[in-house]
C-alpha angles and dihedrals in degrees: 000000000000117000108245130194099259138011114220125180118209123190119205088026101153100075146011119003093351093057091046091050091050092052093045091052090048090054091058092050103258124141107243121213098201120199125189140132097244114078091190093052092049090051089054091050090049090055089053093048092049088051087060090055094252136107139235139195109222119214115183103199142142108229089219086072101094095181089050090057090050090050090047091058092049094047093049089048091053096043102040110005093217146039124217102190141016124195109190099197105139113112142162123219092204123184117342111204143071113337090228091065097041109114117231094239093056092045094049093044090054092050091046097053099037100038118007096047091053091054089054091046091053090052093048098040101034095084090050092048090052089057093060124088096234109013117188134184133184129186122202111231134171141246090237087080097069091029108039117192140189119276095019096088104128094040097047092043089055092050095045088053090048092054090051091048095050094045090052090050091049092050091049090055098039091120094043130081092253117107117193124182143165124240124201109197094187117210109348131181096256138129091252092054091049089052092052097042107027093169095055123107104239092201088071091062130080117257124251087246092059091049093046092057089062097038096055089057086068092064095047121107088245092067108102103167121100136184092019131134107226123193122208096223091053093047092054091049093053 
């Protein structure tokens, strides 16, 4: 595999924002380590990345697999010895509805994918990021954290926990080269958004590609902010 300028890992890379981010990174010559559950969707992404003249490392994996995450860290350490960027995009909407009727399995799965898996990824990937010259990490969050609403309990609890986790990690590495930030894309034309808001006109929303163009800037060596919560609509205005 050709050595490329930067190695960037993207979770939830097979669709929506994650897919758009993977393609945008490939366009700028980065080697994308693409993680998603669907092997078929990853293979389709790989075809698109190769059509751009770039390469990807495909990792079909369920982020609820804690041992798989540990193995991933070890494999990447042996293969590359470093990691330049980490885009934590994978997320689960979970059950929307009254908390009193939310089953424990659905609640726990939402917390596991949106929060716990990212804690395990930080532990597995952190040492690799510290070996890079300008390591950058960005975690996709949601507007329901600053503006909580009824019927979104499990999802917004998981994202609020994620924000606290990332801010702690950023603080711990304030004197290091690592920069870690949160990115709130707002409402985007994705399948998850359509599931959450079935009556909404998707054509009124920004595309994943438009959002990805701003998100990938946060994993570039030029990004110097850390521990911040950055909102897509504010970034495009500035």
